[in-house]
N, C-alpha and C positions, 0 to 999 in steps of 0.2 A: 159739541157745538155743531149747528147745522150748516153754517157758512162763516167764512172768515170775516171778521169785523176789523176794518182798518181805522187807525187813528190818523186822520188826514190833517188835523191842525190843532195846535194847542196855544194857549196864551194865558198870561197872568199879569197882575200889576205888582209893583214892589210893595211888600207888606210894611205897615207903619204902626207906630204906637197910637192908641186911642187919643183922639183929639187933634191928630195931625193928618187925618185921613180925609179923602173925599167922601161924600154921602154914598150909601150902599148902591144906589141906582147908577151913580156915575162910575163907581168901581166895576159893577157888573157889566155895564155897557162897554167899558174899556177892555176888560178881559175877553168879552165876546167878540168885539171887533178885532182884537189881536188874534184870536183863534181863527176867525173867518179869513183874515188876511194871510195867516200862516198856511191855511188850507188852499187859499186862492179861489174862494167862492163867495157869492153874495148871500145875504140872509134869506133871500127868496127861495133858495134851494133847500133850506132846512125844513123838514117836515114835522118834527116834533121837538119840544124843548123840555128839559128837566132841570129845574132851578132849585138849588139847595141853600138854605140858610136856617139858623136856629133862632136868633134874636131878631124877630121882625114880624110885622103884621101879615095876615093872609094876603095873598096875591102880590107880595113884594116882587115876585119873579116877573109878573107882567109889567110892573112899574119899570123894572130895569130893562127888560127886553123891548118894551114899546119905544125906548130911546133908540133902539137899533132898527126896528121896523115893526109894522103892524100888518101881518100877512094872514091872520086868522088861524094860525096853526094851534094845536093843543099845547098849552103851557102847564106843566105839572109842578107844583111847589112841593119840595121834599124837606123833611126834618127828621134826621136820625142821629141826633146828638153829634158828637165829634166825628162820626163817620158819614156825615151828611153829603159831603162832596163826592165821595166814592159811591155812595148810594145812588146819587143822581147819575153817575157814570154807569153803574150797574143797570139801571133802568134803560138808559139810552142804548147800551150795548145789547140788551135783551130785545129792544124794539127792532134794531137792525138785524140781529142774528135770526130772529123769528121770521123776517120778511115782511113785518108790518109796515116798515118804512125803509127807505134806502139811505137816508141821511138824518142824523139826529144831533142835537146840541145838548151837552151837559155843562152847566155853569153853576158856580157856587160863590157866595160872597158872605161877608160878615162885617158889620159895623159894631164893634164891641166897646164896652165901657171899661175904664180902668179897674183894677182889682180882681180878686178871685171870683170865680163863677158862683152864682147863687140862684135860688129858685125865683122865678118870675111870678108864679102862681102859688103862693104859700097857703092859700085857703082851701086846697084840695090835696088828695094823696100824692106824694112825691113818687115819680116813676122809679127812682133808685132806692126806695125805702128798704127793700129787702137786702140790698147790698150793704147799707149802713147798719142794719140789724146784726149782720154777721160781724162787722167791725166792732160794734159795741159789746157783743157777746164775748169777743176775744180780747178786747183792749179797754173796755170801759169807755168813759167819757173822754173827749179830747177837746175841751172847751177852748174856743178861739182859733182852732185849726180849721182851715177851709175843708169842705166836704171831700173834694177830690184828693186833696193831700192826705186826708185820713185814710182813704182807701188804698192809695198807692204806697203811702208810708207804712201801713200795716203789711202790705205785700213785701216791702223791703225788710221789715223786721223779721217776717217769716223766712225770707230767703236766707238771711244771715244766720238765723238759728238752725235752719234745716241743713245748710251746706257748710257752715263754719266760715263764711266768706268775710273778708276784710271790707268794711263799709267804704273804704277809700276807693275801691274799684268802681263804685257808682260815679264818683267824682271824675274819674279818668274818662268816663264816657262823655261828660260835659266838656272836658278839655278838647277831646277829639271833635265834638260838634262845632265848637268855636273855630277850630283850625279849618274845618271844611267850609264854614260860613264865610270865612275871610275872602273866599273867591266867588261869592254869590252876591251879585248886585241887588237881588230881590230880598235879601235877608235883613232883618232889623238889627240884630246884634252880631257884629263882625269883628269886634276887637278881641284879641286873645285873652284867655283867662287861665290862671294856674290852678292846679289841683288844690293847693293850700287856700287860695282865694275862695274856691267853691266850698271847701270844708269849713272855712271861717265865716261864711255868710250865715245870716240868721237861721237857726234851726226851725223847721216847721213841725216835723214829727219823725221819730226814729232816725234813720240815716238820711232823710230828705232835708236838705237845706234850700234856701230860697233860690240859689243859682242852679238847683237841680229840678226846678219846676218851670214849665214853659210859660212864657208871658202871654197875656191877652193882647191880641193885635188885630188890625183891620186889613182886609185885602179881598182879592177876588181871583178866580181862575176859571178856565173854560177849556173844553175839548170838543172837536167835531169828530164824530164817528160815522162811518159809512160802509156800505158794502164794497167789495172789490170791483164789482161791475160798475157801480156808480163812480168810483174813483177813476176807473179807466175811461169811462164815457166822457168825463169832464176834465181829463188830463191831470188828475191829482196824483200826488206821490202815494206809493203803496209800499213804502219801506218799513213801516211799523204797524203791527197788528196786535190785537189782544188774543193771546194764545189760549188762555183759560182764565176763568174768574169765578169766584164763589163768595156767597154771603152766608153767614151763620149767626143765629141767635143763641142764647144760653140753653144749657141743659140742667136737669135737676141737681146734678152734683156740683154745679156752680155754688149752690148754697148748702147742699147736704154734706160736702166734705169739710165744711168749716175752715176753708183755706182762703186767705186773702189773695193768694196768687191766682186761684181760680176765680174769685170774685171780680178781679180786675181784668178778666178776659183771656187768660191763658187757654182755657178749654175751647172757647169758640174760635180762637185763633188757630189752634191745632186742627179743629174740624174744617175750617175754610181752607187752610193751607193743604191739608191732606187731599181734599177734593181737587184742588188745583193741580197738585203734583201728579195725582192719578190720572186726571184728564189729559195732562200735557205729556206724561211719561218722562218727567224731569226729576233729577236728584237735586234737592235744594243746595247741596254743597258744590254744585257746578255753576251756580248763579254768581255773577261777578259784581252786581250792584243791586242794592235794596234801599228803598225808601220806606221806613217803618215809623210807627206811631210812638214817638218818644215824648209823650206829654210830661213824663218824669224820667229821669235817668234810670230809675228802678224799672220802669216799663220797658225801656230799650233792652235791658239785661234779660228780663223775663221773656221778651219776644224773640230774642236770639234763639232760645231753646224751643219756644212754641212753634217757630217757623222751621225748626230742624237745621238751623245753621251751625249749631253745636249740640253736644250731648246735654241731657238733663243734668243740672248742677255744674255745667262746664262754662258758664258765662264769664266767671272771673278769669279763668285761664285764657279764654277767648280774647278778653280785653287786654290782659297783661301781655299776651303774645302779639298784640297789635293785629289780630286777624280781622278786625272790624274797620280797617282803614287802608289807604293806598299802600300797596306792597304786601298786603296780607291776603287772607282767603277771599274776602268780599269787602267792598267799600259800602259801608252802611251810612245812609243819609249824607251823600256828597253835597246836598243843598245846605247842610247845617241842621236839617230836621226842624221839628217844632221847637226844640230847645233854643235854637239860635235864629232860625228864620222867622219864628212866630207861629201862632196857632189861631187864625181867624176861622172858627169852627166850620162854617159852610164851605170855605175855600180850600181847606187843607188837603182834602183828597184829590182835588183837581190840580193843585200846585204840585203834589207828589207825581201825578200823571205827567204834567209838563216836564218836570225834571227828568223823568225816566225816558220820555220820548226824545228829549234833547240828547241824553246819553246814548241811546240806540242810534240816533242819527249821526253821532260824532260832533254835536254842536254845543257841547257843554263847556267849551273854552278851558279855563284853568282847572275846572272840576272834572274834566273828562277822565273816565276810567277806560283803560286799555282793554281791547278784545271783548267788548260787550255785544253779546248776541241775545241774551235773555236779561230781563229786568223785572224785579219783583216789588210789588207795592202792598203795604199792610196799613189799614186804616181802622181804628177802633173807636167805638162809642159805647160808653157805659149805659146800661139799661136794658138790653145790650145788643150790640151788633159788631161784627167783624167782617171786613171785606178784604179779600186777598185777590190781587190781579197780577197775572203774569203776561208781560209784553214780550214780543219777539221781533228781532230784526229779520226782515224778509228780503231775500236776495232777488 
């Protein structure tokens, strides 16, 4: 990185179930205003904006930001599946780091419909067609099972067969997520749930039950990033910075290995994470707090290993030893994660950013993790993209 990029302000709105939300432009405005207020600047100082959403018409970003101000700045609309929010942040960080601008805004929102995700344009080739071809080659047809559940369910089946894991350990991840979400006023599902309740919920496929799949929700998040010089000139806080960040897409072996674990993003996660650790000179096991992409409990388990938080095949022991929660090696998803907080696609990456910035500042209230100097974010989108971001507390 050529110069330090500060995270000067973050903001989000409480996530809600579809039908109980404000319109996308209202949510986007609210998250943006919250980030500006947190930073202590006006919108007129923002020089570029990157706006992420998946389910929306072109230039929805302008629609939302015009409610905040009309200053003539470039507004770039971003769509990178479930990693859309962190892709917007990646672009904003690049703009500041390169010197193209001194201050940029990343905002993401999503106004989702109830039910499983589905294709909006079924009259043309599906972007994830190759991913599903591997599933069908390995598992045949899974009629009636949502597409994403097929892919992550297939990964769960492979994990159990490969490592001899007890499927119940995936459910224990869901129990942990709800415990964390109980302290998060932004989360949708805050009531505790037992391991047995998770296991007894309707089966989707393999080890995946309904309570092990993240719900569609609506929401918005935003972040203001700027140069250190800009922050100091305007009297902004400089206590949180992006130490390293990487984005990766898939490699040939995503499909060639005929592995559902690879198909759902383990390889590109390893690639992005290794780039971040090398750039930052950091050992992943020294990180105390992580927000990762737990769209299914299966994916949280796979991602522990892909991020290097535990050894390959070690996720079950990691969970059973409570090394993924308070008092253990690392607190994973103190927000409750996608499983409990909800997953409004375009907002998720920026909500993760907000949580980690609050953790580094010591502002996470009952969710606060002790001794946080580094915080790691992982955001995944099938199709595919993985974004890994390492934040640091700056003294």
